[in-house]
A tleap script that builds the chain and sets N, CA, C and O, in Angstrom:
source leaprc.protein.ff14SB
mol = sequence {
  NMET ARG ARG ARG THR ARG ILE THR ASN ILE
  LEU ILE ALA GLY THR LEU THR ALA ILE LEU
  LEU THR LEU PHE LEU ALA PHE ARG GLY GLN
  ASN ALA VAL VAL VAL GLU ALA VAL THR VAL
  SER THR ASN GLU ALA ALA LEU VAL GLU MET
  VAL GLY ASP TYR GLU THR ASP ILE ALA THR
  LEU GLN ALA GLN ILE GLU SER LEU GLN ALA
  GLN ASN SER ALA TYR ALA THR GLN ASN GLU
  GLU LEU ARG THR ALA VAL THR THR LEU GLN
  ALA ARG GLU SER GLU TYR GLN SER GLN ILE
  GLU THR ALA ASN ALA THR ILE ASN GLU LEU
  SER ALA GLN THR SER GLY LEU ALA GLN SER
  GLY GLU GLY LEU VAL GLU PRO ARG ARG PRO
  HIE ASN CHIE
}
set mol.1.N position { -6.091 15.852 -18.059 }
set mol.1.CA position { -6.585 14.855 -17.339 }
set mol.1.C position { -6.030 14.768 -16.035 }
set mol.1.O position { -6.624 14.102 -15.188 }
set mol.2.N position { -4.879 15.404 -15.738 }
set mol.2.CA position { -4.156 15.284 -14.462 }
set mol.2.C position { -4.596 16.393 -13.499 }
set mol.2.O position { -4.553 16.290 -12.273 }
set mol.3.N position { -5.164 17.814 -14.406 }
set mol.3.CA position { -5.808 18.535 -13.774 }
set mol.3.C position { -7.130 17.804 -13.160 }
set mol.3.O position { -7.308 17.810 -11.942 }
set mol.4.N position { -7.864 17.303 -13.867 }
set mol.4.CA position { -9.269 16.738 -13.328 }
set mol.4.C position { -8.639 15.625 -11.985 }
set mol.4.O position { -8.992 15.853 -10.828 }
set mol.5.N position { -7.932 14.738 -12.223 }
set mol.5.CA position { -7.368 14.194 -10.904 }
set mol.5.C position { -7.126 14.871 -9.761 }
set mol.5.O position { -7.583 14.676 -8.635 }
set mol.6.N position { -6.353 15.697 -10.160 }
set mol.6.CA position { -5.952 16.666 -9.061 }
set mol.6.C position { -7.112 17.096 -8.255 }
set mol.6.O position { -7.278 16.823 -7.066 }
set mol.7.N position { -8.142 18.004 -9.234 }
set mol.7.CA position { -9.226 18.585 -8.627 }
set mol.7.C position { -9.943 17.316 -8.006 }
set mol.7.O position { -10.408 17.665 -6.921 }
set mol.8.N position { -10.188 16.134 -8.232 }
set mol.8.CA position { -10.797 15.097 -7.791 }
set mol.8.C position { -10.295 14.473 -6.339 }
set mol.8.O position { -11.107 14.169 -5.466 }
set mol.9.N position { -8.915 14.323 -6.187 }
set mol.9.CA position { -8.424 14.462 -5.333 }
set mol.9.C position { -8.370 15.548 -4.011 }
set mol.9.O position { -8.376 15.170 -2.840 }
set mol.10.N position { -8.329 16.652 -4.348 }
set mol.10.CA position { -8.761 17.691 -3.461 }
set mol.10.C position { -10.212 17.537 -3.066 }
set mol.10.O position { -10.654 17.650 -1.923 }
set mol.11.N position { -10.872 17.272 -4.131 }
set mol.11.CA position { -12.667 17.182 -3.437 }
set mol.11.C position { -12.541 15.947 -2.589 }
set mol.11.O position { -13.036 15.991 -1.463 }
set mol.12.N position { -11.990 14.945 -2.957 }
set mol.12.CA position { -12.410 13.603 -2.137 }
set mol.12.C position { -11.437 14.127 -0.462 }
set mol.12.O position { -12.064 14.064 0.596 }
set mol.13.N position { -10.380 14.463 -0.457 }
set mol.13.CA position { -9.839 15.229 0.650 }
set mol.13.C position { -10.536 16.108 1.500 }
set mol.13.O position { -10.473 16.116 2.729 }
set mol.14.N position { -11.330 16.986 0.642 }
set mol.14.CA position { -12.175 17.938 1.569 }
set mol.14.C position { -13.404 17.327 1.917 }
set mol.14.O position { -14.138 17.856 2.751 }
set mol.15.N position { -13.690 16.295 1.373 }
set mol.15.CA position { -15.230 15.633 1.986 }
set mol.15.C position { -14.672 14.812 3.067 }
set mol.15.O position { -15.289 14.695 4.126 }
set mol.16.N position { -13.491 14.211 2.857 }
set mol.16.CA position { -13.080 13.452 3.958 }
set mol.16.C position { -13.057 14.093 5.515 }
set mol.16.O position { -13.424 13.649 6.603 }
set mol.17.N position { -12.423 15.403 5.065 }
set mol.17.CA position { -11.938 16.194 6.426 }
set mol.17.C position { -13.060 16.653 6.740 }
set mol.17.O position { -13.233 16.882 7.937 }
set mol.18.N position { -14.246 16.952 5.721 }
set mol.18.CA position { -15.348 17.483 6.549 }
set mol.18.C position { -16.172 16.493 7.008 }
set mol.18.O position { -17.079 16.998 7.668 }
set mol.19.N position { -16.275 14.944 6.926 }
set mol.19.CA position { -16.965 14.115 7.684 }
set mol.19.C position { -16.190 13.918 8.930 }
set mol.19.O position { -16.828 13.914 9.983 }
set mol.20.N position { -14.762 13.735 8.968 }
set mol.20.CA position { -14.021 13.939 10.251 }
set mol.20.C position { -14.431 14.657 11.144 }
set mol.20.O position { -14.719 14.241 12.266 }
set mol.21.N position { -14.533 16.115 10.686 }
set mol.21.CA position { -14.810 17.402 11.708 }
set mol.21.C position { -16.157 16.965 12.257 }
set mol.21.O position { -16.334 16.758 13.458 }
set mol.22.N position { -17.200 16.818 11.233 }
set mol.22.CA position { -18.546 16.762 11.706 }
set mol.22.C position { -18.636 15.444 12.736 }
set mol.22.O position { -19.491 15.502 13.619 }
set mol.23.N position { -17.973 14.522 12.672 }
set mol.23.CA position { -18.097 13.441 13.422 }
set mol.23.C position { -17.341 13.871 14.950 }
set mol.23.O position { -17.954 13.726 16.008 }
set mol.24.N position { -16.098 14.352 14.901 }
set mol.24.CA position { -15.735 14.499 16.027 }
set mol.24.C position { -16.444 15.813 16.803 }
set mol.24.O position { -16.458 15.875 18.033 }
set mol.25.N position { -16.977 16.758 16.031 }
set mol.25.CA position { -18.105 17.855 16.898 }
set mol.25.C position { -19.154 17.006 17.547 }
set mol.25.O position { -19.387 17.022 18.755 }
set mol.26.N position { -19.868 16.143 16.520 }
set mol.26.CA position { -20.809 15.714 16.922 }
set mol.26.C position { -20.686 14.815 18.259 }
set mol.26.O position { -21.514 14.889 19.167 }
set mol.27.N position { -19.675 14.042 18.279 }
set mol.27.CA position { -19.590 13.103 19.527 }
set mol.27.C position { -19.007 13.588 20.645 }
set mol.27.O position { -19.007 12.896 21.663 }
set mol.28.N position { -18.304 15.105 20.624 }
set mol.28.CA position { -17.542 15.498 21.673 }
set mol.28.C position { -18.571 16.457 22.246 }
set mol.28.O position { -18.222 16.967 23.311 }
set mol.29.N position { -19.944 16.873 21.707 }
set mol.29.CA position { -20.650 17.692 22.163 }
set mol.29.C position { -21.472 16.649 23.033 }
set mol.29.O position { -21.906 17.131 24.079 }
set mol.30.N position { -21.722 15.535 22.843 }
set mol.30.CA position { -22.763 14.350 23.496 }
set mol.30.C position { -21.920 13.754 24.470 }
set mol.30.O position { -22.611 13.314 25.390 }
set mol.31.N position { -20.460 13.521 24.676 }
set mol.31.CA position { -19.798 13.336 25.549 }
set mol.31.C position { -19.726 14.453 26.869 }
set mol.31.O position { -19.839 14.197 28.068 }
set mol.32.N position { -19.515 15.680 26.253 }
set mol.32.CA position { -19.226 16.519 27.350 }
set mol.32.C position { -20.534 16.393 28.351 }
set mol.32.O position { -20.368 16.357 29.570 }
set mol.33.N position { -21.684 16.338 27.829 }
set mol.33.CA position { -22.935 16.483 28.874 }
set mol.33.C position { -22.762 15.170 29.683 }
set mol.33.O position { -23.070 15.259 30.872 }
set mol.34.N position { -22.364 14.085 29.283 }
set mol.34.CA position { -22.105 12.665 30.079 }
set mol.34.C position { -21.267 13.167 31.140 }
set mol.34.O position { -21.528 13.115 32.342 }
set mol.35.N position { -20.066 13.740 30.508 }
set mol.35.CA position { -18.771 14.079 31.618 }
set mol.35.C position { -19.179 14.857 32.796 }
set mol.35.O position { -18.724 14.511 33.886 }
set mol.36.N position { -20.226 16.179 32.699 }
set mol.36.CA position { -20.612 16.760 33.709 }
set mol.36.C position { -21.247 16.099 34.673 }
set mol.36.O position { -20.800 16.274 35.806 }
set mol.37.N position { -22.467 15.151 34.508 }
set mol.37.CA position { -23.112 14.395 35.169 }
set mol.37.C position { -22.232 13.563 36.009 }
set mol.37.O position { -22.671 13.341 37.138 }
set mol.38.N position { -20.994 13.012 35.686 }
set mol.38.CA position { -20.217 12.338 36.406 }
set mol.38.C position { -19.342 12.731 37.559 }
set mol.38.O position { -19.071 13.932 37.557 }
set mol.39.N position { -18.827 12.028 38.549 }
set mol.39.CA position { -17.813 12.635 39.547 }
set mol.39.C position { -16.709 13.203 39.166 }
set mol.39.O position { -16.464 13.177 37.960 }
set mol.40.N position { -15.771 13.854 40.074 }
set mol.40.CA position { -14.586 14.166 39.257 }
set mol.40.C position { -13.635 12.930 38.970 }
set mol.40.O position { -12.874 12.962 38.003 }
set mol.41.N position { -13.687 11.912 39.769 }
set mol.41.CA position { -12.764 10.635 39.416 }
set mol.41.C position { -13.208 10.200 38.404 }
set mol.41.O position { -12.382 10.081 37.499 }
set mol.42.N position { -14.344 9.869 38.164 }
set mol.42.CA position { -15.054 9.359 37.070 }
set mol.42.C position { -14.744 10.043 36.022 }
set mol.42.O position { -14.194 9.476 35.078 }
set mol.43.N position { -15.028 11.352 35.986 }
set mol.43.CA position { -14.796 12.273 34.845 }
set mol.43.C position { -13.471 12.098 34.071 }
set mol.43.O position { -13.274 12.052 32.857 }
set mol.44.N position { -12.707 12.022 35.005 }
set mol.44.CA position { -11.170 12.012 34.319 }
set mol.44.C position { -10.969 10.658 33.984 }
set mol.44.O position { -10.113 10.501 33.114 }
set mol.45.N position { -11.528 9.580 34.434 }
set mol.45.CA position { -11.575 8.121 33.668 }
set mol.45.C position { -12.043 8.090 32.362 }
set mol.45.O position { -11.424 7.621 31.407 }
set mol.46.N position { -13.534 8.776 32.325 }
set mol.46.CA position { -14.312 8.721 31.435 }
set mol.46.C position { -13.574 9.797 29.840 }
set mol.46.O position { -13.625 9.584 28.629 }
set mol.47.N position { -12.950 10.935 30.679 }
set mol.47.CA position { -12.387 11.636 29.621 }
set mol.47.C position { -11.045 10.697 28.569 }
set mol.47.O position { -10.816 10.766 27.361 }
set mol.48.N position { -10.391 9.884 29.649 }
set mol.48.CA position { -9.089 9.593 29.119 }
set mol.48.C position { -9.641 8.443 28.025 }
set mol.48.O position { -9.116 8.279 26.924 }
set mol.49.N position { -10.701 7.737 28.482 }
set mol.49.CA position { -11.431 6.373 27.623 }
set mol.49.C position { -12.090 7.029 26.512 }
set mol.49.O position { -12.249 6.274 25.553 }
set mol.50.N position { -12.526 8.222 26.354 }
set mol.50.CA position { -13.102 9.168 25.366 }
set mol.50.C position { -11.833 9.520 24.382 }
set mol.50.O position { -11.952 9.258 23.185 }
set mol.51.N position { -10.856 9.995 24.777 }
set mol.51.CA position { -9.675 10.680 24.135 }
set mol.51.C position { -9.160 9.302 23.468 }
set mol.51.O position { -9.008 9.230 22.249 }
set mol.52.N position { -8.905 8.240 24.306 }
set mol.52.CA position { -8.525 6.987 23.658 }
set mol.52.C position { -9.207 6.481 22.130 }
set mol.52.O position { -8.616 6.258 21.073 }
set mol.53.N position { -10.578 6.401 22.427 }
set mol.53.CA position { -11.540 5.980 21.432 }
set mol.53.C position { -11.321 6.775 20.293 }
set mol.53.O position { -10.880 6.310 19.242 }
set mol.54.N position { -11.693 8.283 20.508 }
set mol.54.CA position { -11.236 9.192 19.242 }
set mol.54.C position { -9.839 8.798 18.777 }
set mol.54.O position { -9.739 8.553 17.574 }
set mol.55.N position { -8.679 8.690 19.573 }
set mol.55.CA position { -7.241 8.558 18.864 }
set mol.55.C position { -7.483 7.205 17.982 }
set mol.55.O position { -6.923 7.243 16.887 }
set mol.56.N position { -8.093 6.222 18.218 }
set mol.56.CA position { -8.077 5.004 17.578 }
set mol.56.C position { -9.017 5.184 16.343 }
set mol.56.O position { -8.643 4.884 15.209 }
set mol.57.N position { -10.101 5.625 16.584 }
set mol.57.CA position { -11.162 6.216 15.551 }
set mol.57.C position { -10.420 7.067 14.351 }
set mol.57.O position { -10.715 6.902 13.167 }
set mol.58.N position { -9.332 8.078 14.842 }
set mol.58.CA position { -9.009 8.771 13.985 }
set mol.58.C position { -7.948 7.920 13.085 }
set mol.58.O position { -7.975 7.670 11.880 }
set mol.59.N position { -6.863 7.510 14.245 }
set mol.59.CA position { -6.047 6.406 13.138 }
set mol.59.C position { -6.582 5.711 12.270 }
set mol.59.O position { -6.136 5.707 11.123 }
set mol.60.N position { -7.677 4.959 12.639 }
set mol.60.CA position { -8.305 4.211 11.772 }
set mol.60.C position { -8.808 4.867 10.284 }
set mol.60.O position { -8.769 4.328 9.178 }
set mol.61.N position { -9.297 6.228 10.655 }
set mol.61.CA position { -10.073 6.629 9.251 }
set mol.61.C position { -8.377 7.313 8.701 }
set mol.61.O position { -8.006 7.326 7.528 }
set mol.62.N position { -7.957 7.579 9.315 }
set mol.62.CA position { -6.459 7.948 8.442 }
set mol.62.C position { -5.858 6.887 7.794 }
set mol.62.O position { -5.744 7.117 6.590 }
set mol.63.N position { -5.419 5.782 8.147 }
set mol.63.CA position { -5.290 4.637 7.613 }
set mol.63.C position { -6.152 4.229 6.226 }
set mol.63.O position { -5.712 3.747 5.182 }
set mol.64.N position { -7.907 4.687 6.674 }
set mol.64.CA position { -8.594 4.133 5.502 }
set mol.64.C position { -8.421 5.415 4.173 }
set mol.64.O position { -8.587 5.242 2.965 }
set mol.65.N position { -8.086 6.538 4.805 }
set mol.65.CA position { -7.802 7.556 3.729 }
set mol.65.C position { -6.505 7.397 3.063 }
set mol.65.O position { -6.458 7.559 1.844 }
set mol.66.N position { -5.195 7.027 3.881 }
set mol.66.CA position { -4.005 6.639 3.054 }
set mol.66.C position { -4.287 5.551 2.098 }
set mol.66.O position { -3.775 5.521 0.979 }
set mol.67.N position { -5.307 4.434 2.653 }
set mol.67.CA position { -5.502 3.350 1.611 }
set mol.67.C position { -6.183 3.849 0.328 }
set mol.67.O position { -5.792 3.406 -0.752 }
set mol.68.N position { -6.989 4.576 0.373 }
set mol.68.CA position { -7.988 5.262 -0.549 }
set mol.68.C position { -7.222 5.897 -1.524 }
set mol.68.O position { -7.288 5.581 -2.712 }
set mol.69.N position { -6.351 6.953 -1.000 }
set mol.69.CA position { -5.324 7.632 -1.865 }
set mol.69.C position { -4.356 6.810 -2.509 }
set mol.69.O position { -3.975 7.204 -3.611 }
set mol.70.N position { -3.759 5.496 -1.951 }
set mol.70.CA position { -2.990 5.007 -2.612 }
set mol.70.C position { -3.729 3.871 -3.896 }
set mol.70.O position { -3.156 3.405 -4.881 }
set mol.71.N position { -4.975 3.690 -3.512 }
set mol.71.CA position { -5.662 3.340 -4.568 }
set mol.71.C position { -6.013 3.779 -5.452 }
set mol.71.O position { -6.183 3.088 -6.457 }
set mol.72.N position { -6.267 5.127 -5.435 }
set mol.72.CA position { -6.724 6.314 -6.349 }
set mol.72.C position { -5.465 6.352 -7.203 }
set mol.72.O position { -5.617 6.343 -8.424 }
set mol.73.N position { -4.149 6.397 -6.654 }
set mol.73.CA position { -2.872 6.897 -7.314 }
set mol.73.C position { -2.597 5.384 -8.386 }
set mol.73.O position { -2.294 5.447 -9.577 }
set mol.74.N position { -2.800 4.092 -7.588 }
set mol.74.CA position { -2.545 3.208 -8.401 }
set mol.74.C position { -3.588 3.005 -9.775 }
set mol.74.O position { -3.154 2.549 -10.833 }
set mol.75.N position { -5.151 3.452 -9.567 }
set mol.75.CA position { -5.892 3.360 -10.626 }
set mol.75.C position { -5.412 4.816 -11.700 }
set mol.75.O position { -5.599 4.803 -12.917 }
set mol.76.N position { -4.911 5.754 -11.103 }
set mol.76.CA position { -4.529 6.721 -12.104 }
set mol.76.C position { -3.376 6.325 -13.096 }
set mol.76.O position { -3.270 6.540 -14.304 }
set mol.77.N position { -2.347 5.523 -12.002 }
set mol.77.CA position { -1.378 5.117 -12.976 }
set mol.77.C position { -1.646 3.818 -14.160 }
set mol.77.O position { -1.163 3.785 -15.292 }
set mol.78.N position { -2.448 2.908 -13.603 }
set mol.78.CA position { -3.089 1.837 -14.647 }
set mol.78.C position { -3.876 2.614 -15.586 }
set mol.78.O position { -3.659 2.308 -16.759 }
set mol.79.N position { -4.791 3.602 -15.388 }
set mol.79.CA position { -5.465 4.401 -16.505 }
set mol.79.C position { -4.313 4.780 -17.644 }
set mol.79.O position { -4.269 4.362 -18.801 }
set mol.80.N position { -3.378 5.708 -16.970 }
set mol.80.CA position { -2.301 6.492 -18.013 }
set mol.80.C position { -1.587 5.015 -18.691 }
set mol.80.O position { -1.098 5.084 -19.819 }
set mol.81.N position { -1.571 3.953 -18.073 }
set mol.81.CA position { -1.054 2.591 -18.960 }
set mol.81.C position { -1.686 2.286 -19.815 }
set mol.81.O position { -1.227 1.844 -20.869 }
set mol.82.N position { -2.977 2.459 -19.553 }
set mol.82.CA position { -3.782 1.856 -20.582 }
set mol.82.C position { -4.303 2.656 -21.485 }
set mol.82.O position { -4.832 2.069 -22.428 }
set mol.83.N position { -4.331 3.994 -21.508 }
set mol.83.CA position { -4.191 4.864 -22.624 }
set mol.83.C position { -3.061 4.868 -23.566 }
set mol.83.O position { -3.089 4.794 -24.795 }
set mol.84.N position { -2.072 4.967 -22.772 }
set mol.84.CA position { -0.638 4.644 -23.613 }
set mol.84.C position { -0.739 3.116 -24.352 }
set mol.84.O position { -0.142 2.940 -25.414 }
set mol.85.N position { -1.344 2.278 -23.874 }
set mol.85.CA position { -1.519 0.890 -24.938 }
set mol.85.C position { -2.330 1.312 -25.954 }
set mol.85.O position { -1.989 0.955 -27.082 }
set mol.86.N position { -3.332 1.991 -25.844 }
set mol.86.CA position { -4.690 2.279 -26.651 }
set mol.86.C position { -3.795 3.049 -27.666 }
set mol.86.O position { -3.636 2.540 -28.776 }
set mol.87.N position { -3.215 4.206 -27.383 }
set mol.87.CA position { -2.531 4.923 -28.291 }
set mol.87.C position { -1.619 4.106 -29.091 }
set mol.87.O position { -1.760 4.296 -30.299 }
set mol.88.N position { -0.670 3.200 -28.749 }
set mol.88.CA position { 0.111 2.285 -29.268 }
set mol.88.C position { -0.632 1.652 -30.471 }
set mol.88.O position { -0.369 1.733 -31.671 }
set mol.89.N position { -1.623 1.004 -29.833 }
set mol.89.CA position { -2.462 -0.066 -30.663 }
set mol.89.C position { -2.974 0.725 -31.850 }
set mol.89.O position { -2.899 0.239 -32.978 }
set mol.90.N position { -3.467 1.870 -31.646 }
set mol.90.CA position { -3.982 2.640 -32.691 }
set mol.90.C position { -3.053 3.005 -33.725 }
set mol.90.O position { -3.286 3.175 -34.922 }
set mol.91.N position { -2.045 3.094 -33.142 }
set mol.91.CA position { -0.671 3.785 -34.285 }
set mol.91.C position { -0.558 2.425 -35.149 }
set mol.91.O position { -0.671 2.518 -36.371 }
set mol.92.N position { -0.336 1.150 -34.545 }
set mol.92.CA position { 0.216 -0.113 -35.248 }
set mol.92.C position { -1.315 -0.276 -36.052 }
set mol.92.O position { -1.168 -0.547 -37.244 }
set mol.93.N position { -2.521 -0.177 -35.676 }
set mol.93.CA position { -3.576 -0.561 -36.624 }
set mol.93.C position { -3.470 0.652 -37.793 }
set mol.93.O position { -4.079 0.432 -38.840 }
set mol.94.N position { -2.891 1.644 -37.697 }
set mol.94.CA position { -2.838 2.711 -39.183 }
set mol.94.C position { -1.963 2.168 -39.865 }
set mol.94.O position { -2.169 2.015 -41.069 }
set mol.95.N position { -0.836 1.762 -39.312 }
set mol.95.CA position { 0.529 1.330 -40.016 }
set mol.95.C position { 0.067 -0.085 -40.633 }
set mol.95.O position { 0.332 -0.246 -41.824 }
set mol.96.N position { -0.480 -0.948 -40.074 }
set mol.96.CA position { -1.128 -2.179 -40.565 }
set mol.96.C position { -1.900 -2.003 -41.773 }
set mol.96.O position { -1.620 -2.619 -42.802 }
set mol.97.N position { -3.059 -1.017 -41.672 }
set mol.97.CA position { -3.809 -0.687 -42.569 }
set mol.97.C position { -2.992 -0.172 -43.784 }
set mol.97.O position { -3.328 -0.590 -44.892 }
set mol.98.N position { -1.976 0.674 -43.689 }
set mol.98.CA position { -1.491 1.030 -45.066 }
set mol.98.C position { -0.571 0.168 -45.669 }
set mol.98.O position { -0.049 0.474 -46.741 }
set mol.99.N position { -0.228 -1.243 -44.891 }
set mol.99.CA position { 0.474 -2.034 -45.221 }
set mol.99.C position { -0.464 -3.076 -46.592 }
set mol.99.O position { -0.209 -3.552 -47.698 }
set mol.100.N position { -1.668 -2.998 -45.600 }
set mol.100.CA position { -2.686 -3.988 -46.622 }
set mol.100.C position { -3.012 -3.067 -47.655 }
set mol.100.O position { -3.049 -3.542 -48.790 }
set mol.101.N position { -3.294 -1.673 -47.498 }
set mol.101.CA position { -3.664 -1.220 -48.569 }
set mol.101.C position { -2.410 -1.360 -49.885 }
set mol.101.O position { -2.725 -1.418 -51.074 }
set mol.102.N position { -1.199 -1.392 -49.464 }
set mol.102.CA position { -0.046 -1.543 -50.494 }
set mol.102.C position { -0.131 -3.042 -51.041 }
set mol.102.O position { -0.018 -3.345 -52.229 }
set mol.103.N position { -0.311 -3.781 -50.162 }
set mol.103.CA position { -0.405 -5.322 -50.620 }
set mol.103.C position { -1.505 -5.224 -51.494 }
set mol.103.O position { -1.375 -5.285 -52.716 }
set mol.104.N position { -2.558 -5.078 -50.932 }
set mol.104.CA position { -3.699 -5.130 -52.017 }
set mol.104.C position { -3.524 -4.403 -53.522 }
set mol.104.O position { -3.897 -4.911 -54.580 }
set mol.105.N position { -2.955 -3.265 -53.391 }
set mol.105.CA position { -2.479 -2.527 -54.780 }
set mol.105.C position { -1.621 -3.310 -55.371 }
set mol.105.O position { -1.851 -3.466 -56.570 }
set mol.106.N position { -0.510 -3.978 -54.860 }
set mol.106.CA position { 0.429 -5.019 -55.610 }
set mol.106.C position { -0.409 -6.126 -56.135 }
set mol.106.O position { -0.389 -6.418 -57.330 }
set mol.107.N position { -1.155 -6.759 -55.254 }
set mol.107.CA position { -2.204 -7.766 -55.655 }
set mol.107.C position { -2.764 -7.444 -57.147 }
set mol.107.O position { -2.549 -8.135 -58.143 }
set mol.108.N position { -3.611 -6.114 -57.082 }
set mol.108.CA position { -4.125 -5.811 -58.225 }
set mol.108.C position { -3.337 -5.666 -59.433 }
set mol.108.O position { -3.629 -6.171 -60.517 }
set mol.109.N position { -2.228 -4.884 -59.164 }
set mol.109.CA position { -1.342 -4.628 -60.590 }
set mol.109.C position { -0.726 -6.236 -60.813 }
set mol.109.O position { -0.627 -6.493 -62.013 }
set mol.110.N position { -0.419 -7.037 -60.173 }
set mol.110.CA position { 0.362 -8.288 -60.479 }
set mol.110.C position { -1.249 -9.251 -61.486 }
set mol.110.O position { -1.176 -10.042 -62.426 }
set mol.111.N position { -2.347 -8.782 -60.845 }
set mol.111.CA position { -3.441 -9.319 -61.493 }
set mol.111.C position { -3.639 -8.825 -62.776 }
set mol.111.O position { -3.726 -9.607 -63.722 }
set mol.112.N position { -3.735 -7.428 -62.948 }
set mol.112.CA position { -3.671 -7.158 -64.076 }
set mol.112.C position { -3.040 -7.449 -65.267 }
set mol.112.O position { -3.510 -7.575 -66.398 }
set mol.113.N position { -1.486 -7.572 -64.702 }
set mol.113.CA position { -0.439 -7.967 -65.513 }
set mol.113.C position { -0.572 -9.411 -66.025 }
set mol.113.O position { -0.117 -9.706 -67.130 }
set mol.114.N position { -1.173 -10.295 -65.263 }
set mol.114.CA position { -1.210 -11.595 -65.710 }
set mol.114.C position { -2.463 -11.911 -66.612 }
set mol.114.O position { -2.531 -12.798 -67.463 }
set mol.115.N position { -3.431 -11.016 -66.260 }
set mol.115.CA position { -4.716 -11.219 -67.034 }
set mol.115.C position { -4.278 -10.625 -68.555 }
set mol.115.O position { -4.812 -11.079 -69.567 }
set mol.116.N position { -3.280 -9.595 -68.611 }
set mol.116.CA position { -2.739 -8.611 -69.975 }
set mol.116.C position { -2.114 -9.896 -70.216 }
set mol.116.O position { -2.700 -10.354 -71.196 }
set mol.117.N position { -1.161 -10.776 -69.801 }
set mol.117.CA position { -0.364 -11.624 -70.581 }
set mol.117.C position { -1.259 -12.788 -71.182 }
set mol.117.O position { -1.084 -13.147 -72.346 }
set mol.118.N position { -2.165 -13.337 -70.419 }
set mol.118.CA position { -3.220 -14.377 -70.843 }
set mol.118.C position { -3.775 -13.882 -71.880 }
set mol.118.O position { -3.851 -14.722 -72.776 }
set mol.119.N position { -4.279 -12.687 -72.203 }
set mol.119.CA position { -5.049 -12.129 -73.302 }
set mol.119.C position { -4.245 -12.050 -74.767 }
set mol.119.O position { -4.748 -12.225 -75.876 }
set mol.120.N position { -2.685 -11.696 -74.415 }
set mol.120.CA position { -1.899 -11.601 -75.654 }
set mol.120.C position { -1.387 -13.038 -75.953 }
set mol.120.O position { -0.530 -13.133 -76.832 }
set mol.121.N position { -1.735 -13.968 -75.438 }
set mol.121.CA position { -1.227 -15.307 -75.733 }
set mol.121.C position { 0.277 -15.262 -75.003 }
set mol.121.O position { 0.848 -16.329 -75.232 }
set mol.122.N position { 0.850 -14.632 -74.438 }
set mol.122.CA position { 2.065 -14.696 -73.750 }
set mol.122.C position { 1.771 -14.799 -72.412 }
set mol.122.O position { 0.968 -13.989 -71.947 }
set mol.123.N position { 2.313 -15.721 -71.626 }
set mol.123.CA position { 1.739 -15.979 -70.393 }
set mol.123.C position { 2.912 -16.919 -69.612 }
set mol.123.O position { 3.923 -17.285 -70.212 }
set mol.124.N position { 2.678 -17.222 -68.356 }
set mol.124.CA position { 3.725 -18.144 -67.745 }
set mol.124.C position { 3.512 -19.540 -68.072 }
set mol.124.O position { 4.404 -20.356 -67.838 }
set mol.125.N position { 2.414 -19.887 -68.593 }
set mol.125.CA position { 2.486 -21.261 -69.218 }
set mol.125.C position { 2.236 -21.458 -70.680 }
set mol.125.O position { 1.253 -20.984 -71.250 }
set mol.126.N position { 3.058 -22.095 -71.202 }
set mol.126.CA position { 3.084 -22.350 -72.621 }
set mol.126.C position { 2.000 -23.237 -73.181 }
set mol.126.O position { 1.642 -24.336 -72.758 }
set mol.127.N position { 1.521 -22.519 -74.264 }
set mol.127.CA position { 0.275 -23.282 -74.799 }
set mol.127.C position { 0.651 -24.975 -74.921 }
set mol.127.O position { 1.779 -25.440 -74.758 }
set mol.128.N position { -0.408 -25.647 -75.200 }
set mol.128.CA position { -0.086 -27.026 -75.521 }
set mol.128.C position { -0.165 -27.276 -76.816 }
set mol.128.O position { -1.094 -26.832 -77.490 }
set mol.129.N position { 0.874 -28.072 -77.356 }
set mol.129.CA position { 1.221 -28.276 -78.816 }
set mol.129.C position { 0.452 -29.816 -79.151 }
set mol.129.O position { 0.447 -30.723 -78.319 }
set mol.130.N position { -0.019 -29.901 -80.154 }
set mol.130.CA position { -0.884 -31.328 -80.268 }
set mol.130.C position { 0.206 -32.347 -80.710 }
set mol.130.O position { 1.091 -32.180 -81.549 }
set mol.131.N position { -0.031 -33.304 -80.044 }
set mol.131.CA position { 1.010 -34.633 -80.174 }
set mol.131.C position { 1.157 -35.259 -81.471 }
set mol.131.O position { 0.119 -35.686 -81.975 }
set mol.132.N position { 2.239 -35.399 -82.114 }
set mol.132.CA position { 2.566 -36.100 -83.349 }
set mol.132.C position { 2.374 -37.595 -83.030 }
set mol.132.O position { 2.936 -38.039 -82.029 }
set mol.133.N position { 1.602 -38.430 -83.825 }
set mol.133.CA position { 1.695 -40.058 -83.654 }
set mol.133.C position { 2.099 -40.558 -84.983 }
set mol.133.O position { 2.253 -41.765 -85.168 }
savepdb mol mol.pdb
quit
């Protein structure tokens, strides 16, 4: 199970990296054309603004990635706790089932003994004697 979780985490990280790289390359190409059409002073201002936007976007995406990784870790921990609880409950169920079977066997034995005593005339209750008046 841990191997599967590890592979899933690697795939998630790879996918997010590919998305970030695609976004970066897509927007960098469009902004380069716009920057070439602007004068040198405006070019520098626009470039600084673009870098600031990318840094903000990258920081936001990294925060989201970290949040998702933390959630994934929390879910993995919770999943493990639930699996442990299920295993414990299954063990208890089997123990209780064996105790119930033992109790049923004891009840059957006592019932057989009681019916045997009643048939032989010996029992827990004394037979009634007629009253002498």
